[in-house]
C-alpha positions in Angstrom: 58.5 -70.7 48.8 59.3 -72.4 45.5 61.2 -70.8 42.7 59.1 -69.4 39.8 60.4 -70.3 36.3 59.2 -68.7 33.2 58.0 -70.6 30.1 60.7 -68.9 28.1 63.3 -70.3 30.5 61.8 -73.8 30.3 61.9 -73.7 26.4 65.7 -73.3 26.5 66.1 -76.7 28.2 65.0 -78.9 25.4 68.0 -81.2 24.7 68.7 -84.7 26.1 71.6 -83.4 28.1 69.5 -80.5 29.5 65.8 -81.5 29.7 63.1 -79.7 31.6 59.4 -80.4 31.4 56.3 -78.8 32.8 53.7 -81.1 34.4 50.6 -79.5 36.0 52.3 -76.1 36.2 55.4 -77.5 38.0 58.8 -77.5 36.4 61.0 -80.7 36.5 64.6 -81.2 35.5 64.5 -84.7 34.0 68.0 -84.7 32.6 69.3 -87.3 35.0 66.1 -89.4 34.8 66.1 -89.7 31.0 67.9 -93.1 30.8 65.9 -94.5 33.8 62.4 -93.5 32.5 60.3 -96.7 32.1 58.6 -95.3 29.0 61.9 -94.8 27.3 63.9 -91.7 26.4 61.8 -90.7 23.4 58.7 -90.1 25.5 60.6 -87.5 27.5 62.5 -86.0 24.6 59.1 -85.4 22.8 58.0 -83.0 25.6 61.4 -81.5 26.4 61.2 -77.7 27.0 57.5 -77.6 27.0 54.3 -78.5 28.9 53.9 -82.3 29.0 50.8 -82.4 31.2 48.5 -83.9 28.6 50.9 -86.6 27.7 51.6 -87.4 31.4 47.9 -87.7 32.2 47.1 -89.7 29.0 49.6 -92.4 30.0 48.0 -92.7 33.4 51.1 -92.5 35.7 50.9 -94.2 39.1 51.2 -92.6 42.5 54.6 -94.2 42.6 55.6 -92.2 39.5 54.3 -89.0 41.1 56.4 -89.7 44.2 59.5 -90.2 42.0 58.9 -86.9 40.3 59.2 -85.0 43.5 63.0 -85.3 43.6 63.2 -83.7 40.1 61.0 -80.7 40.9 62.9 -77.4 40.5 60.1 -74.9 40.7 56.7 -73.7 39.7 55.8 -72.3 36.3 55.6 -68.5 36.5 52.1 -67.3 37.3 52.1 -65.1 34.2 52.7 -68.2 32.0 49.9 -70.3 33.5 47.0 -70.6 31.1 43.8 -69.5 32.7 41.1 -72.1 32.6 37.9 -70.6 31.3 34.7 -71.4 33.2 32.1 -73.4 31.4 29.6 -70.9 30.0 25.9 -71.1 29.3 26.6 -71.5 25.6 28.7 -74.7 26.2 26.1 -76.1 28.5 23.3 -75.4 26.0 25.2 -77.1 23.2 25.9 -80.1 25.4 22.2 -80.4 26.5 21.1 -79.8 22.9 23.4 -82.6 21.6 22.1 -85.0 24.3 18.5 -84.2 23.4 19.1 -84.6 19.7 20.8 -88.0 20.3 17.9 -89.2 22.5 15.4 -88.0 19.8 17.3 -89.9 17.1 17.3 -93.1 19.1 13.5 -92.9 19.7 12.9 -92.0 16.0 15.1 -95.0 15.0 13.3 -97.4 17.4 9.9 -96.1 16.3 10.8 -96.5 12.6 12.1 -100.1 13.1 9.2 -101.1 15.3 6.6 -100.3 12.6 8.2 -102.7 10.1 
């Protein structure tokens, strides 16, 4: 079983000589990888001691990068610190459908108005 690490503990490791990052609820010690990181040191420093999942995903890391990460894995984020993902509710679905219908109606209205000219 993997070690559980609290968010409070991760936050303490936010310096270039002691750099931990959370990616997808897993904690990595990237201190020794800082100088090797192809994206440069600054990209890792900017997420030091916090959750860098969004930034990691936005860059679009390869499977090779994910393999390299495995050797820096030191544990899992504590279950109590994992943000619960809310299920999509009826309100959100209704707003999305309403927005789509409004968009379609505007397109038809615009086409109808320009066709009459």
